[in-house]
C-alpha positions in Angstrom: 0.0 0.0 0.0 1.4 3.4 -0.9 1.9 5.9 1.9 1.9 9.5 0.6 2.2 11.0 4.1 5.2 13.2 4.6 5.6 15.3 1.5 7.5 18.5 1.8 5.7 21.8 2.0 2.4 23.0 3.4 -0.9 21.4 2.4 -1.8 24.2 0.0 1.5 23.6 -1.8 0.9 19.9 -2.5 0.5 18.8 -6.1 -2.7 17.0 -7.1 -1.3 13.5 -7.1 -0.2 13.9 -3.5 -3.5 15.1 -2.1 -5.4 12.6 -4.2 -3.1 9.9 -2.9 -3.9 10.9 0.7 -7.6 10.8 0.0 -7.5 7.5 -1.8 -5.7 5.5 0.8 -9.0 4.3 2.3 -12.3 5.1 0.7 -15.9 4.1 0.9 -16.8 1.9 -2.1 -20.2 0.3 -3.0 -23.0 1.0 -0.6 -24.2 -2.2 1.0 -27.8 -1.3 1.8 -30.3 -4.2 1.4 -33.8 -3.5 0.4 -35.0 -5.6 3.4 -33.2 -7.0 6.3 -33.2 -10.6 7.6 -36.6 -12.0 8.0 -38.1 -9.1 6.1 -37.3 -6.6 8.8 -37.4 -2.9 7.8 -34.4 -1.9 10.0 -31.4 -3.5 11.5 -30.1 -2.5 15.0 -26.5 -3.3 15.9 -25.6 -2.5 19.6 -22.0 -2.5 20.5 -19.9 -2.0 23.7 -16.2 -1.1 23.8 -15.0 -3.0 26.9 -11.9 -0.9 27.3 -11.8 -1.4 31.1 -8.4 -0.6 32.6 -6.6 -0.1 29.2 -7.9 3.4 28.8 -5.5 4.4 31.6 -2.8 1.7 30.9 -2.3 3.2 27.4 -1.5 6.5 29.0 1.0 5.0 31.4 -1.1 3.5 34.2 -0.4 6.3 36.6 -4.0 6.9 37.8 -5.3 4.3 40.2 -8.6 6.1 40.1 -9.0 5.7 36.4 -8.0 2.1 36.5 -10.7 1.5 39.2 -13.2 3.1 36.8 -12.1 0.5 34.2 -12.6 -2.2 36.8 -16.2 -0.9 37.4 -16.8 -1.8 33.7 -16.0 -5.4 34.5 -17.6 -5.7 38.0 -20.8 -3.7 37.4 -21.0 -2.6 33.8 -20.8 -5.8 31.7 -23.0 -7.9 34.1 -25.6 -5.2 34.1 -25.5 -5.1 30.2 -25.7 -8.8 29.9 -28.7 -9.0 32.2 -30.5 -6.3 30.2 -29.7 -7.8 26.8 -30.8 -11.2 28.1 -34.1 -9.8 29.3 -35.0 -8.6 25.8 -33.4 -11.5 24.0 -30.8 -9.4 22.2 -27.2 -10.3 21.1 -24.6 -7.6 20.8 -21.0 -7.0 19.9 -18.2 -6.4 22.5 -14.9 -4.9 21.3 -12.2 -5.9 23.8 -8.5 -4.9 24.0 -6.4 -8.1 24.4 -5.0 -6.8 27.7 -8.6 -6.3 29.0 -9.4 -9.8 27.9 -6.3 -11.2 29.8 -7.4 -9.2 32.9 -11.0 -10.5 32.7 -11.0 -13.8 30.7 -14.1 -15.1 32.5 -16.1 -12.1 31.2 -15.2 -12.8 27.6 -16.0 -16.5 28.0 -19.4 -15.7 29.4 -20.2 -13.3 26.6 -19.3 -15.8 23.9 -21.2 -18.6 25.8 -24.3 -16.5 25.8 -24.1 -15.8 22.1 -22.6 -12.3 22.0 -19.7 -11.4 19.6 -16.2 -10.5 20.7 -14.3 -8.2 18.3 -10.7 -7.0 18.1 -10.0 -3.7 19.8 -6.2 -3.4 19.9 -3.7 -4.8 22.4 -3.7 -2.1 25.1 -6.0 0.5 23.4 -3.0 1.9 21.6 -3.3 4.5 18.9 -2.6 2.9 15.6 -1.7 6.2 13.8 1.6 6.5 15.8 2.8 3.0 15.1 5.0 1.7 12.3 3.4 -1.0 10.1 5.4 -3.9 11.7 4.4 -2.9 15.2 0.7 -2.4 14.4 0.6 -5.7 12.5 2.2 -7.6 15.4 -0.2 -6.1 17.9 -3.3 -6.8 15.8 -2.3 -10.4 15.1 -1.4 -11.0 18.8 -4.7 -9.4 19.9 -6.6 -11.7 17.5 -4.8 -14.8 18.7 -5.3 -13.8 22.3 -9.0 -13.4 22.0 -9.3 -16.7 20.1 -7.3 -18.5 22.8 -9.5 -17.1 25.6 -12.9 -17.5 24.0 -12.4 -20.4 21.6 -13.7 -18.2 18.7 -11.6 -16.3 16.3 -12.8 -12.7 15.8 -14.0 -11.6 12.4 -14.2 -7.9 13.0 -12.1 -5.0 14.2 -12.8 -1.7 15.9 -9.7 0.3 16.2 -9.0 1.8 19.6 -10.4 5.4 19.7 -11.4 4.8 16.1 -7.8 5.7 15.2 -7.2 4.3 11.7 -3.6 4.4 10.3 -2.6 4.2 6.7 -1.7 0.6 7.3 -4.8 -0.6 9.2 -6.8 -1.8 6.3 -3.9 -3.6 4.8 -3.4 -5.5 8.0 -7.1 -6.3 8.2 -6.9 -7.9 4.7 -3.9 -9.9 5.9 -6.0 -11.1 8.9 -8.8 -12.0 6.5 -11.4 -10.1 8.5 -15.0 -9.9 7.5 -15.6 -6.3 8.6 -14.3 -3.2 10.2 -16.3 -0.8 12.5 -14.1 2.3 12.9 -14.9 4.7 10.0 -17.7 7.2 9.2 -18.2 7.6 5.5 -21.8 6.6 5.5 -24.8 5.6 7.6 -25.2 2.3 5.8 -22.6 -0.4 5.4 -20.2 -0.2 2.5 -17.3 -1.9 0.8 -13.9 -0.7 1.9 -11.6 0.4 -1.0 -7.8 0.6 -0.6 -5.8 2.5 -3.2 -8.8 2.3 -5.6 -9.4 -1.4 -5.3 -12.1 -3.2 -3.3 -10.9 -5.2 -0.4 -14.1 -7.2 0.2 -14.1 -6.0 3.8 -17.4 -4.5 5.0 -17.5 -1.3 6.9 -20.2 -1.2 9.7 -19.9 2.6 10.2 -19.7 4.4 13.5 -20.4 8.0 14.3 -19.5 10.2 17.3 -23.2 11.3 17.7 -24.1 7.6 18.3 -21.4 7.1 21.0 -22.1 7.6 24.7 -18.5 8.7 25.5 -18.9 12.1 23.8 -21.8 13.0 26.1 -20.5 11.6 29.4 -16.7 11.0 29.4 -14.6 13.2 31.7 -11.0 13.4 33.0 -10.5 15.2 36.3 -6.9 15.9 35.4 -7.6 17.5 32.1 -10.1 20.0 30.7 -12.3 17.2 29.4 -15.7 17.9 31.1 -18.6 17.1 28.7 -21.9 16.3 30.3 -25.3 16.0 28.6 -28.4 15.1 30.6 -29.3 11.5 30.1 -32.8 12.4 28.8 -31.1 14.5 26.0 -28.8 11.6 25.1 -31.9 9.4 24.8 -33.6 11.8 22.5 -30.5 11.9 20.2 -30.3 8.1 20.1 -34.1 7.8 19.5 -34.0 10.4 16.7 -31.1 8.5 15.1 -33.0 5.2 15.3 -36.3 6.7 14.0 -34.5 8.2 11.0 -32.8 4.8 10.3 -36.1 3.0 10.6 -37.8 5.4 8.2 -35.0 4.9 5.7 -35.0 1.2 6.1 -31.4 1.3 7.1 -29.0 0.5 9.9 -29.0 1.9 13.4 -25.6 1.3 14.9 -24.8 2.4 18.5 -21.5 2.4 20.4 -21.4 2.3 24.2 -18.9 1.6 27.0 -19.6 -0.6 30.0 -18.0 2.0 32.4 -20.0 4.9 30.9 -23.5 3.7 30.0 -24.2 1.5 33.1 -24.5 3.8 36.1 -28.0 3.7 37.6 -28.9 7.1 36.1 -27.9 6.1 32.6 -28.6 2.4 32.0 -32.3 3.2 31.4 -31.2 5.0 28.2 -30.2 1.7 26.7 -33.4 0.0 27.9 -35.5 2.7 26.4 -33.8 2.5 23.0 -34.4 -1.3 23.0 -38.0 -1.0 24.0 -38.7 1.8 21.4 -37.1 -0.3 18.6 -38.8 -3.5 19.6 -42.1 -1.8 19.7 -41.8 -1.3 15.9 -42.1 -5.0 15.4 -40.1 -5.3 12.2 -36.6 -4.6 13.5 -33.7 -7.1 13.4 -31.3 -6.9 16.3 -28.0 -8.4 15.3 -24.3 -8.4 16.1 -22.0 -6.4 13.8 -20.7 -9.7 12.4 -24.2 -10.8 11.5 -25.0 -7.4 9.8 -21.7 -7.5 7.8 -22.3 -11.1 6.7 -25.9 -10.3 5.7 -25.1 -7.2 3.6 -22.3 -9.1 1.9 -24.6 -12.0 1.0 -27.5 -10.1 -0.6 
């Protein structure tokens, strides 16, 4: 894969081949939007949880015991609370787990797989791919995949890059892994084929969006200036409007959450209300990201 990053001069001084090369590294190809979803459903709902746990802080040096305890909350309280809720409504979801988090909490991953949920790749220690050379990123991604398979007995078929940080080499490595799908990019609201240097890779993108992520509304760091906070009722309204629009269009409603963020007592009801609202429509297919990717690729 070509890597046009690093040309001399300011961006306004680049020639056209250079800026086109940057743009064309990874692009959205053919839209994969079925006329109807599995079982004749009008809309597909793909719920996901990034089980970062302690790795959010470990990636930054592991200096804050408090932030690591917040990660442990995700395992002790968050994931069990999510599993109970999903089980109550008969829903399967996708969990993206850094390998270090899986090694810290292997029983969590085994339980999720045993109960029919999907485990996806989410880096080694929630590292940022864009700062890594190809060889290091590849080693970490392959080791992460092998680690998740060893713990759960199931080899992952999808990747969500940590912090949705996608390097010029990430898609190449995904093709080397033979993955079915990625869920890190934002070029559409429906699934699409990922194109690398002008050629289809056959990898499906199950697109994400910051507006459909709980962290942007609730995440905070007491040692930094990061202090966003949106009232839970307002977050619910945003999520419901996103779902209603997806339903009207006959498309995909994809939602990203975090066990340590969405599950406090004053917030977990957001997820339940989204589920109840969607199920009330009657013709909605709740599926894992892997199931969505496989379906759109098959029709």
